[in-house]
C-alpha positions as CSV (number, residue, x, y, z in Angstrom):
1,M,-52.7,8.8,45.7
2,Q,-53.7,7.1,42.9
3,L,-53.8,10.6,40.7
4,E,-50.3,11.4,42.0
5,Q,-48.5,8.2,40.8
6,L,-50.9,8.0,37.2
7,Q,-49.3,11.5,36.6
8,E,-45.4,9.9,37.9
9,E,-46.1,7.3,35.1
10,L,-47.1,9.6,32.6
11,Q,-44.5,11.5,33.1
12,Q,-41.3,8.0,33.1
13,L,-43.6,6.9,29.6
14,R,-43.2,10.8,28.0
15,A,-39.3,10.7,28.8
16,R,-39.2,6.7,27.5
17,V,-41.1,8.5,24.7
18,D,-38.2,11.5,24.1
19,N,-35.9,9.4,24.7
20,L,-36.8,6.8,21.6
21,S,-37.4,10.0,19.7
22,S,-33.6,10.9,20.6
23,L,-32.2,7.7,19.7
24,I,-34.6,7.2,16.1
25,E,-33.5,10.9,15.2
26,V,-29.1,9.7,16.1
27,S,-30.2,6.9,13.3
28,I,-31.1,9.7,10.7
29,I,-28.2,11.7,11.9
30,I,-25.5,8.1,11.2
31,N,-27.8,8.1,7.9
32,S,-27.6,11.5,7.3
33,T,-23.4,11.7,6.8
34,L,-20.5,9.6,6.2
35,D,-18.1,12.2,7.6
36,L,-16.3,10.9,11.1
37,D,-15.7,13.7,12.8
38,E,-19.6,15.6,12.0
39,V,-21.3,12.6,12.4
40,I,-19.4,12.5,16.0
41,N,-20.2,16.0,16.8
42,L,-23.9,15.5,16.0
43,V,-24.4,12.1,18.0
44,M,-22.3,13.6,20.8
45,E,-24.5,16.6,20.7
46,K,-27.7,15.3,20.6
47,A,-26.7,12.5,23.7
48,Q,-25.5,15.7,25.6
49,S,-28.7,17.6,25.3
50,V,-30.4,13.6,26.3
51,M,-28.8,13.2,29.5
52,R,-29.2,16.6,30.9
53,A,-25.3,17.1,31.0
54,E,-22.6,19.9,30.9
55,A,-20.1,18.3,28.3
56,S,-19.3,15.4,26.9
57,S,-16.4,13.7,24.8
58,V,-15.1,11.1,22.6
59,M,-12.2,9.3,22.9
60,L,-10.5,7.0,20.7
61,I,-7.6,4.5,20.7
62,N,-5.1,5.3,18.2
63,E,-4.3,2.3,16.9
64,E,-0.3,2.9,16.1
65,T,0.3,4.7,19.7
66,G,-2.1,2.5,22.1
67,M,-3.3,6.3,23.3
68,L,-6.5,7.2,24.3
69,E,-7.2,10.7,22.1
70,C,-9.7,12.9,22.1
71,E,-12.2,12.7,18.9
72,V,-14.9,15.2,20.2
73,A,-15.5,17.1,22.6
74,L,-18.0,19.4,24.0
75,G,-19.1,22.1,26.7
76,E,-17.4,25.0,27.4
77,V,-13.7,23.6,28.2
78,G,-14.5,21.4,24.7
79,S,-11.9,23.3,22.4
80,Q,-9.2,23.0,25.4
81,V,-9.9,19.0,26.5
82,K,-9.4,18.1,22.6
83,E,-6.3,20.2,22.6
84,K,-4.4,18.7,25.8
85,I,-6.5,15.3,27.1
86,E,-4.8,11.8,25.9
87,L,-4.9,9.4,27.8
88,K,-2.6,5.4,28.7
89,I,-4.8,2.6,28.3
90,G,-5.8,2.2,32.0
91,E,-5.2,6.0,33.1
92,G,-8.7,8.0,34.6
93,I,-11.8,7.3,34.2
94,A,-11.6,6.7,30.7
95,G,-8.5,4.6,30.4
96,W,-10.8,2.5,33.3
97,V,-13.7,1.8,31.0
98,A,-11.0,0.9,27.4
99,K,-8.6,-1.3,29.6
100,T,-12.2,-3.0,31.1
101,G,-14.8,-2.4,28.3
102,E,-17.5,-1.9,31.7
103,P,-19.6,1.4,31.7
104,L,-19.0,3.1,35.1
105,I,-21.2,6.1,36.7
106,V,-19.1,7.6,38.8
107,P,-21.5,10.0,41.0
108,D,-18.5,12.0,43.2
109,A,-15.1,12.4,41.0
110,P,-13.4,14.0,42.2
111,S,-13.4,11.1,45.3
112,D,-12.6,8.4,42.6
113,P,-9.1,7.3,42.8
114,R,-9.0,6.5,39.1
115,F,-10.1,10.1,37.9
116,A,-7.0,12.1,35.8
117,R,-7.2,15.5,37.2
118,K,-4.8,16.7,35.0
119,V,-7.5,18.2,32.6
120,D,-9.7,19.9,35.6
121,E,-6.3,21.4,36.3
122,E,-5.5,22.9,33.0
123,T,-8.9,24.2,31.8
124,G,-9.9,25.2,35.4
125,F,-13.2,23.1,34.6
126,Q,-14.4,21.6,37.8
127,T,-16.0,17.7,37.1
128,K,-18.4,16.2,39.5
129,S,-19.5,13.3,38.4
130,I,-19.3,11.4,35.4
131,L,-20.7,8.9,33.1
132,A,-18.3,6.3,30.7
133,V,-19.5,3.8,28.8
134,P,-17.4,1.6,26.3
135,L,-17.1,1.8,22.5
136,V,-17.3,-1.6,21.0
137,V,-17.4,-2.6,17.5
138,K,-17.1,-6.4,16.8
139,D,-16.2,-7.1,20.2
140,R,-13.4,-4.9,19.5
141,I,-13.0,-1.4,22.3
142,I,-12.5,1.4,19.5
143,G,-12.6,4.3,22.6
144,V,-15.0,5.6,25.7
145,A,-18.0,8.2,25.3
146,E,-18.8,10.0,28.4
147,V,-21.4,12.4,29.6
148,I,-20.0,15.0,32.4
149,N,-22.0,16.8,35.9
150,R,-25.8,16.5,35.1
151,V,-27.1,20.4,35.0
152,D,-29.8,19.4,37.6
153,G,-26.7,18.6,40.3
154,R,-28.0,15.2,40.6
155,P,-25.5,12.2,39.7
156,F,-26.2,10.2,36.7
157,S,-28.2,7.3,37.6
158,E,-29.0,3.5,36.1
159,D,-31.8,4.4,34.1
160,D,-29.5,7.6,32.4
161,L,-26.4,4.1,31.7
162,H,-28.9,2.3,30.2
163,L,-29.8,5.4,28.0
164,F,-26.2,6.5,27.4
165,S,-24.5,2.2,26.5
166,T,-27.4,2.8,24.2
167,F,-26.1,5.7,22.8
168,G,-22.7,4.3,22.9
169,R,-23.8,1.7,20.7
170,Q,-24.9,4.3,17.8
171,V,-21.3,6.0,18.4
172,A,-19.9,2.9,17.7
173,L,-21.3,2.3,14.3
174,A,-21.0,6.0,13.3
175,I,-17.7,5.7,13.8
176,E,-17.2,2.1,12.1
177,N,-19.1,3.2,9.0
178,A,-17.8,6.7,8.5
179,R,-14.4,5.0,9.4
180,M,-15.3,2.3,6.3
181,H,-16.5,4.8,3.8
182,R,-13.0,6.7,4.4
183,Y,-11.2,3.4,4.3
184,M,-12.9,3.0,0.5
185,L,-12.7,6.3,-0.4
186,E,-8.9,5.9,-0.4
187,R,-8.6,2.7,-1.2
188,Q,-10.8,3.6,-4.0
189,K,-8.0,6.9,-4.7
190,L,-5.4,4.5,-4.4
191,E,-6.9,2.7,-7.5
192,Q,-6.8,5.6,-10.0
193,Q,-3.9,6.8,-8.6
194,L,-2.3,3.3,-10.1
195,E,-4.2,2.9,-12.8
196,A,-2.5,6.5,-14.1
197,A,0.5,5.5,-13.2
198,R,0.2,2.0,-14.7
199,I,-0.9,4.2,-17.8
200,I,2.5,6.2,-17.6
201,Q,4.8,3.4,-16.7
202,E,3.0,1.7,-19.8
203,S,4.0,4.8,-21.8
204,F,7.4,4.6,-21.4
205,M,8.1,0.6,-22.5
206,P,8.4,0.8,-26.4
207,Q,5.1,0.5,-27.9
208,T,6.3,-1.3,-31.2
209,F,8.9,-3.6,-31.6
210,P,11.7,-2.9,-34.2
211,T,11.8,-4.7,-37.2
212,S,14.7,-5.0,-39.9
213,S,13.9,-4.1,-43.9
214,K,16.8,-7.2,-44.4
215,N,14.9,-9.8,-42.1
216,Q,18.3,-9.3,-40.2
217,F,16.4,-10.4,-36.8
218,Q,13.1,-10.7,-35.1
219,V,12.5,-9.8,-31.3
220,F,10.0,-9.2,-28.9
221,A,8.8,-8.8,-25.5
222,K,6.5,-8.9,-22.8
223,T,6.2,-7.8,-18.7
224,Q,3.4,-9.0,-16.5
225,P,3.7,-7.1,-13.1
226,A,3.4,-9.0,-9.9
227,A,0.9,-5.7,-9.0
228,S,-0.8,-3.2,-11.4
229,I,2.7,-1.6,-11.8
230,G,6.2,-2.9,-11.7
231,G,10.1,-2.1,-11.4
232,D,11.0,-4.7,-14.3
233,F,11.2,-2.9,-17.9
234,Y,12.9,-4.1,-21.0
235,D,13.5,-1.2,-24.0
236,F,15.3,-1.3,-27.7
237,I,17.5,1.6,-28.9
238,E,17.9,1.7,-32.1
239,Y,21.6,3.4,-33.8
240,D,21.1,2.8,-37.3
241,S,20.1,0.2,-39.6
242,N,23.6,-2.0,-38.1
243,K,23.0,-1.7,-35.1
244,L,20.3,-2.3,-32.3
245,G,20.7,-1.8,-28.4
246,L,18.1,-4.1,-25.9
247,V,17.3,-3.3,-22.3
248,M,16.3,-5.4,-19.7
249,G,16.5,-4.2,-15.6
250,D,14.4,-5.2,-12.9
251,V,14.2,-1.7,-9.9
252,S,14.1,-2.9,-6.2
253,G,11.0,-3.0,-4.6
254,K,7.5,-2.5,-6.0
255,G,4.6,-0.3,-6.5
256,I,5.5,2.9,-7.2
257,P,9.0,3.7,-6.1
258,A,10.0,1.7,-8.6
259,A,7.9,2.8,-11.3
260,L,8.8,5.9,-10.8
261,Y,12.3,5.2,-10.4
262,M,12.1,3.2,-13.3
263,A,10.7,5.3,-15.6
264,R,13.3,7.9,-14.9
265,L,16.1,5.6,-15.7
266,V,14.4,4.8,-19.1
267,S,14.5,8.6,-20.0
268,D,18.3,8.8,-19.0
269,F,19.1,6.3,-20.5
270,R,17.6,6.6,-23.7
271,F,19.5,10.0,-23.4
272,Y,23.0,8.7,-22.7
273,T,22.8,6.3,-25.7
274,Q,22.7,8.5,-27.7
275,I,26.0,10.9,-26.6
276,E,27.9,7.1,-25.9
277,Q,27.4,4.2,-27.6
278,S,30.2,2.5,-25.5
279,V,28.8,-0.4,-24.0
280,S,31.1,-0.3,-21.1
281,D,31.0,4.2,-20.8
282,T,27.1,3.6,-21.0
283,L,26.6,1.3,-17.8
284,D,29.2,3.7,-15.8
285,K,27.3,7.2,-16.7
286,I,24.0,6.3,-15.6
287,N,25.8,3.9,-12.3
288,R,27.3,7.4,-11.3
289,L,24.1,9.6,-12.1
290,L,22.3,7.3,-9.8
291,V,24.1,7.2,-7.1
292,E,24.5,11.0,-7.2
293,R,20.5,11.1,-6.7
294,G,20.0,7.3,-5.2
295,R,17.5,7.0,-2.3
296,R,18.5,4.6,0.6
297,G,17.7,1.3,-0.6
298,M,17.1,2.3,-4.7
299,F,19.1,0.3,-7.1
300,V,17.8,-1.2,-10.2
301,T,19.6,-4.5,-12.1
302,L,20.1,-3.9,-15.5
303,Q,21.5,-6.3,-18.8
304,Y,22.7,-4.3,-22.2
305,I,23.6,-5.5,-25.1
306,L,24.6,-4.4,-28.1
307,A,24.3,-6.2,-31.5
308,D,25.6,-5.6,-34.6
309,L,22.6,-7.1,-37.2
310,N,25.6,-7.7,-39.9
311,S,27.9,-10.1,-38.2
312,G,26.1,-11.3,-35.0
313,M,28.1,-10.6,-32.6
314,L,27.0,-9.1,-29.1
315,E,28.6,-6.8,-26.7
316,I,27.3,-7.6,-23.6
317,A,27.6,-5.9,-20.0
318,S,25.9,-6.3,-16.8
319,A,25.2,-5.3,-12.8
320,G,24.2,-7.8,-11.4
321,H,21.6,-8.6,-13.6
322,L,20.4,-12.6,-14.0
323,P,22.8,-14.0,-17.1
324,A,20.9,-13.6,-20.7
325,I,20.3,-17.2,-22.5
326,H,22.0,-18.5,-25.7
327,I,20.2,-20.4,-27.8
328,R,22.2,-22.8,-30.7
329,T,19.9,-23.4,-33.1
330,K,21.7,-25.7,-35.4
331,T,22.9,-27.7,-32.4
332,G,20.0,-27.9,-29.7
333,D,22.0,-26.2,-26.9
334,C,21.0,-23.9,-24.8
335,L,23.6,-22.0,-22.3
336,P,23.8,-19.1,-20.1
337,V,25.9,-16.0,-20.9
338,D,28.0,-15.3,-17.8
339,V,29.3,-11.8,-17.5
340,E,31.6,-10.7,-15.1
341,G,29.8,-7.2,-12.9
342,G,28.0,-7.9,-9.8
343,V,27.2,-5.0,-8.7
344,P,23.3,-3.6,-9.2
345,L,23.3,-0.2,-10.5
346,G,23.3,3.1,-8.0
347,I,25.2,1.5,-5.6
348,L,29.2,1.9,-5.8
349,P,30.2,5.4,-7.3
350,Q,33.3,3.9,-9.2
351,F,32.8,1.2,-10.8
352,R,33.9,-0.8,-14.1
353,Y,31.1,-2.8,-16.0
354,P,33.3,-4.7,-17.9
355,T,32.2,-6.4,-21.1
356,R,31.5,-9.8,-22.9
357,R,31.8,-9.8,-26.8
358,L,29.5,-13.5,-27.8
359,Q,28.6,-14.4,-31.7
360,L,25.5,-15.5,-33.0
361,M,24.8,-18.0,-35.5
362,H,22.3,-17.6,-38.0
363,G,18.9,-18.6,-36.1
364,D,20.4,-18.5,-33.2
365,Y,18.2,-16.5,-29.7
366,I,19.1,-14.4,-27.2
367,V,17.3,-14.7,-24.2
368,C,17.0,-11.9,-20.8
369,L,14.6,-12.4,-18.1
370,T,14.1,-11.0,-15.2
371,D,14.3,-13.1,-11.7
372,G,10.6,-13.7,-10.8
373,I,11.1,-16.0,-13.8
374,I,12.9,-18.3,-12.1
375,E,12.2,-17.2,-8.3
376,A,8.5,-18.0,-9.5
377,K,6.9,-21.2,-7.0
378,N,4.0,-23.3,-7.1
379,R,1.9,-24.1,-4.4
380,Q,4.4,-26.4,-2.9
381,G,7.6,-23.9,-2.3
382,E,9.3,-25.5,-5.4
383,Q,10.9,-22.5,-7.4
384,F,10.6,-22.9,-11.5
385,S,14.5,-22.3,-10.6
386,L,17.2,-22.0,-13.4
387,S,17.5,-25.8,-15.1
388,R,14.1,-25.7,-15.7
389,L,14.2,-22.7,-17.3
390,L,16.7,-24.0,-19.6
391,N,15.1,-27.0,-20.4
392,F,12.2,-26.0,-21.7
393,L,14.3,-23.3,-23.4
394,N,16.2,-26.0,-25.3
395,R,13.6,-27.0,-28.2
396,T,13.4,-25.3,-31.5
397,W,11.1,-22.0,-31.8
398,A,9.1,-20.2,-34.4
399,S,10.1,-16.7,-33.8
400,P,10.3,-14.7,-30.6
401,D,7.1,-13.5,-29.9
402,D,6.0,-17.9,-29.7
403,L,9.1,-17.9,-27.4
404,V,8.7,-15.3,-24.9
405,E,4.3,-16.1,-25.2
406,S,5.1,-20.4,-24.2
407,L,7.6,-19.0,-21.7
408,I,5.2,-16.6,-19.2
409,A,2.7,-19.3,-20.1
410,E,5.1,-22.2,-18.9
411,V,5.8,-20.2,-15.6
412,R,2.4,-19.5,-14.7
413,H,0.7,-22.8,-15.6
414,F,3.5,-24.2,-12.8
415,S,2.9,-21.8,-10.1
416,R,-1.3,-22.0,-11.0
417,G,-2.7,-21.4,-7.4
418,A,0.1,-19.6,-5.7
419,E,0.7,-15.5,-5.5
420,Q,3.0,-14.0,-7.8
421,H,5.8,-12.3,-5.8
422,D,7.4,-10.7,-8.4
423,D,7.3,-9.3,-11.9
424,L,7.3,-11.8,-15.4
425,T,9.3,-10.3,-18.0
426,V,11.4,-12.2,-21.0
427,L,13.2,-10.1,-24.0
428,A,13.3,-12.8,-26.9
429,F,16.1,-11.7,-29.8
430,Q,16.4,-13.2,-32.8
431,W,19.6,-13.3,-35.5
432,C,18.0,-14.1,-39.0
């Protein structure tokens, strides 16, 4: 009797050693690959072998649909199960475990009212007993692991449940690590794409500013995107030594779609300004083009100014953009330049954009900007505002670059500690 007892204890000890070895192997598997499908398959193959089960599966909760979906199914009908099985939370044994967070032994599955028969009916597999455990990550249930039918025909025991729960923790850890790795790779890929898009976007912006051999004007511009890429843009159209076009725009939205929209728009604008030197006709053609190939919700506010460098006369058109600011150097006045035409480009196909003429005096500035400047907020939620902008600009400026750099610095100082929600873009032109 004593010998039999010692043999039984020895057998139990060997079983524990085998189980411990299996868990060590699982730890090695988890650290050997970060591929989600591969690591779950390898861990469940080991679990199914150790639990001496005919089949096993892992079901994960789809965060978008809230449904339990089969990620891995091993056994003779595993491929069929993976294709067919989808459960609501609370449906079937797995759904019950996902809902309650409690592990479960089901010794006689067909007689259990929670058992979902549709998988057996569709695959021809006969489920007898089930052992199911929740997969938990940081107190959040992400799915359920199951082993089905012990090969010796006996029901699963409490010892089996304890061991498989340990496997479940390992599976959950493996899933979390693999998902985190996948997320980091996707984020890295996105960052690389954004950097490439930023470089491409910058290539469409002027790399140098126009200059005048006769010292007729000075010009400077700067944009600071809220994200790595944005929808603000500016451009200069050099017709001849006597005329210069100033363009300022703001594409709806942010990110890659806005950047692509902007890049194509800048290219189209440069093309049509070589065909049409009329400010109004140029905007009309661009507007019709954007409407024809428009995407839902995409449009652009734009301001186009054609400067006669000999006379200082400006012709201004606006497509729903903020008014330009006229700074009269001699009198100190600082006034918005109102222009009719409040409809952005890309919305109404037959809209006609009128123009306004404005005479500059020597030394005067015209300043164009996007709404990110006046709508910038501080930590108290106050906007920089048009009145604050006019007060700031109402001073003597050494040059356009002095004005632009000082204004952007002032806006950043005003909104320090608050998140930048929109791009900041300023263009300043001085007729000398």
